[in-house]
C-alpha positions as CSV (number, residue, x, y, z in Angstrom):
1,M,17.4,12.4,7.2
2,Y,13.8,11.7,7.0
3,T,11.7,10.0,9.8
4,L,8.6,8.1,8.5
5,H,6.0,7.1,11.0
6,I,3.9,4.0,10.2
7,G,1.6,1.6,11.6
8,N,1.9,-2.3,11.7
9,K,3.2,-3.6,8.4
10,N,0.6,-6.6,8.7
11,Y,-2.2,-4.2,8.6
12,S,-1.3,-0.8,7.4
13,S,-1.9,-0.2,3.7
14,W,-1.7,3.8,4.2
15,S,1.7,3.3,5.7
16,L,3.1,0.9,2.9
17,R,2.8,3.6,0.2
18,P,5.5,6.0,1.1
19,W,7.5,3.6,2.9
20,L,7.7,1.3,-0.3
21,L,8.6,4.4,-2.2
22,V,11.6,5.6,-0.3
23,K,12.9,2.1,0.1
24,A,12.6,1.5,-3.7
25,L,14.1,4.6,-4.5
26,G,16.8,4.4,-2.0
27,I,16.1,7.5,-0.1
28,P,17.6,7.3,3.2
29,F,14.9,7.3,6.2
30,E,14.3,6.2,9.6
31,E,11.3,4.3,10.5
32,V,9.3,4.6,13.7
33,L,6.4,1.8,14.0
34,H,3.2,2.4,16.0
35,R,1.2,-0.5,17.1
36,F,-2.4,-0.3,16.4
37,G,-4.6,-0.5,19.7
38,M,-1.6,0.6,22.0
39,E,-3.2,3.8,23.2
40,E,-0.1,5.3,25.3
41,D,1.8,4.9,22.0
42,W,-0.8,7.0,20.1
43,A,-1.1,9.5,22.8
44,E,2.5,10.4,22.4
45,Y,2.3,10.3,18.6
46,R,-0.4,12.8,18.8
47,K,1.7,15.3,20.4
48,L,3.9,15.2,17.2
49,N,1.1,14.8,14.7
50,A,-2.2,16.2,15.6
51,S,-4.0,14.1,13.1
52,G,-2.9,10.9,15.0
53,L,-2.7,8.9,11.6
54,V,-0.1,7.1,9.8
55,P,1.8,7.6,7.5
56,C,3.5,10.8,8.8
57,L,6.6,12.0,7.4
58,F,9.1,14.5,9.3
59,D,11.8,16.4,7.5
60,G,13.5,18.3,10.5
61,D,10.8,20.3,12.0
62,L,8.5,20.1,8.9
63,V,5.7,17.6,9.3
64,V,4.1,16.0,6.3
65,W,0.8,13.9,6.7
66,D,-1.3,11.7,4.4
67,S,0.2,9.3,2.0
68,L,-0.4,11.4,-1.1
69,A,0.7,14.7,0.5
70,I,4.0,13.0,1.5
71,I,4.7,11.6,-2.0
72,E,4.1,14.9,-3.5
73,Y,6.5,16.4,-1.1
74,L,9.1,13.8,-1.8
75,A,8.7,14.5,-5.6
76,E,9.6,18.2,-5.0
77,K,13.1,16.8,-3.8
78,H,13.9,13.6,-5.5
79,E,14.0,12.3,-9.2
80,G,12.1,9.3,-10.1
81,V,9.0,9.7,-7.6
82,W,6.8,10.3,-10.8
83,P,7.7,9.2,-14.5
84,A,9.9,11.7,-16.3
85,D,7.5,11.3,-19.3
86,S,4.6,13.8,-19.1
87,Q,1.9,11.7,-20.5
88,A,3.1,8.6,-18.3
89,R,3.4,11.4,-15.2
90,A,-0.3,12.7,-15.8
91,W,-1.7,9.0,-16.1
92,A,0.3,7.9,-13.0
93,R,-1.0,10.9,-10.9
94,S,-4.6,10.3,-12.0
95,A,-4.3,6.3,-11.2
96,S,-2.8,7.4,-7.9
97,A,-5.5,10.1,-7.0
98,E,-8.3,7.3,-8.0
99,M,-6.6,5.0,-5.7
100,H,-6.3,7.5,-3.0
101,S,-10.1,8.4,-2.8
102,G,-11.8,5.5,-4.4
103,F,-12.4,1.6,-4.2
104,A,-14.3,1.6,-1.2
105,E,-15.7,-1.8,-1.5
106,L,-12.4,-3.4,-1.9
107,R,-11.0,-1.6,1.2
108,S,-13.9,-2.7,3.2
109,K,-14.4,-6.3,2.0
110,C,-10.6,-7.0,1.8
111,T,-8.8,-5.5,4.7
112,M,-5.1,-5.6,4.2
113,T,-3.5,-8.6,6.2
114,C,-0.4,-9.3,4.5
115,G,0.5,-12.6,6.6
116,Q,-2.8,-14.4,6.1
117,R,-4.9,-16.3,3.5
118,V,-8.7,-15.8,3.3
119,E,-11.6,-17.2,1.4
120,L,-14.5,-14.5,1.3
121,H,-17.9,-15.6,2.3
122,E,-19.3,-13.3,-0.4
123,V,-18.0,-11.5,-3.5
124,T,-20.3,-8.5,-3.9
125,P,-21.3,-6.9,-7.2
126,A,-19.7,-3.6,-5.9
127,L,-16.3,-5.8,-5.0
128,S,-16.4,-7.2,-8.3
129,R,-16.6,-3.6,-10.1
130,D,-13.8,-2.5,-8.2
131,I,-11.7,-5.5,-8.8
132,A,-12.6,-5.2,-12.7
133,R,-11.8,-1.4,-12.7
134,I,-8.2,-2.1,-11.1
135,D,-7.6,-4.9,-13.5
136,A,-8.6,-2.7,-16.6
137,L,-6.5,0.2,-15.2
138,W,-3.3,-1.8,-14.7
139,Q,-3.7,-3.3,-18.1
140,E,-3.9,0.3,-19.6
141,G,-0.8,1.3,-17.9
142,L,1.2,-1.8,-18.7
143,S,-0.1,-1.7,-22.4
144,R,0.4,2.1,-22.8
145,F,3.5,2.8,-21.3
146,G,5.3,-0.7,-22.1
147,G,5.7,-1.9,-18.5
148,P,6.9,-3.9,-16.5
149,F,5.9,-1.4,-14.0
150,L,2.4,0.5,-14.2
151,A,3.7,4.0,-15.7
152,G,6.8,2.6,-17.7
153,P,10.1,0.8,-16.9
154,E,10.8,2.3,-13.8
155,F,9.1,1.7,-10.5
156,S,7.2,5.0,-9.3
157,A,4.5,6.4,-7.1
158,V,1.8,4.7,-8.9
159,D,3.2,1.3,-8.1
160,A,3.5,2.1,-4.6
161,F,-0.2,3.4,-4.4
162,Y,-1.3,0.1,-5.9
163,A,0.9,-2.1,-3.7
164,P,-1.5,-2.5,-0.9
165,V,-3.9,-3.9,-3.7
166,V,-1.3,-6.3,-4.7
167,F,-1.1,-7.8,-1.2
168,R,-4.9,-7.9,-0.9
169,F,-5.1,-10.0,-4.2
170,Q,-2.5,-12.3,-2.8
171,T,-4.3,-12.6,0.7
172,F,-8.1,-13.2,-0.6
173,G,-7.0,-15.1,-3.8
174,I,-8.3,-12.5,-6.2
175,S,-8.3,-13.5,-9.9
176,V,-7.4,-11.0,-12.6
177,S,-6.3,-11.1,-16.1
178,P,-3.0,-12.7,-17.0
179,Q,-1.4,-9.1,-17.6
180,A,-2.5,-8.1,-14.3
181,T,-1.5,-11.2,-12.7
182,A,1.9,-11.0,-14.0
183,Y,2.3,-7.5,-12.6
184,V,1.0,-8.9,-9.2
185,E,3.8,-11.6,-9.2
186,R,6.6,-8.9,-10.2
187,M,5.3,-6.6,-7.4
188,L,5.5,-9.4,-5.0
189,A,9.0,-10.0,-6.0
190,H,10.5,-6.6,-5.8
191,P,12.8,-6.3,-3.0
192,A,11.3,-3.5,-1.3
193,M,7.9,-5.6,-1.0
194,V,9.7,-8.7,-0.1
195,A,11.1,-6.6,2.9
196,W,8.1,-5.3,4.0
197,Y,6.3,-8.7,3.9
198,E,9.0,-10.4,5.8
199,D,8.8,-7.6,8.6
200,A,4.9,-8.2,8.6
201,L,5.3,-12.0,9.1
202,Q,7.6,-11.3,11.9
203,E,5.2,-9.2,13.8
204,T,3.5,-11.0,16.8
205,F,1.1,-8.1,17.9
206,R,-2.4,-8.7,16.8
207,D,-5.0,-5.7,16.8
208,E,-8.2,-7.4,17.9
209,P,-10.5,-5.3,15.8
210,H,-8.6,-6.0,12.6
211,E,-8.8,-9.8,13.4
212,A,-12.4,-9.6,14.3
213,E,-13.0,-7.8,11.0
214,L,-11.0,-10.4,9.0
215,N,-13.0,-13.3,10.5
216,A,-16.2,-11.6,9.7
217,L,-15.2,-11.2,6.2
218,G,-14.2,-14.8,5.5
219,R,-12.6,-18.3,6.3
220,I,-9.1,-18.1,7.2
221,T,-7.1,-20.8,5.2
222,A,-3.5,-19.9,6.4
223,D,-1.8,-17.6,8.6
224,F,2.1,-17.5,8.0
225,R,2.7,-14.6,10.8
226,Q,4.8,-15.5,14.0
């Protein structure tokens, strides 16, 4: 059985991606959670994974780190990670790679915190461009491949890659097109997303750098965490 090392579910967008994929596809795995800011925990973890970053997948003695590498490794061993149709698969891989390497303004101005609701102090032009690009990308995938997921009828890796954006749009009240809004609602209702969100709300640990960053970005209007 795989072992997947992740960070706090409230904060860790990178951890969400492979966790959500294996959960949605029914791939058995064991979860090990590391709390941000707990240096003793991370010192032990670095003995297992030299990068010291999450997520990280262990398959026996084999170590696979970085969310994209993990998903590609899983795709070699399990069906359904990427769409079966070649055109949908190429689009899904391209869209996932764009998410993996891009949207820096969204990442910095809308940090992930599943259990809170925030009114931003400012929506910068760069943030507006990131939001518009994601909206257009989602509309393209949904229209081209027929939905209800981004690359067709089945949940796949590209949906896992954009899952943190779904939570960010909820947290920060980001408005998008009706088609993209409907996709956000479908994703939030997905059983694997619900499971992650419920776990995030139960976390009592608070990472002060994340909390301070959020307070600098906007006004917290609600906090549903324990």
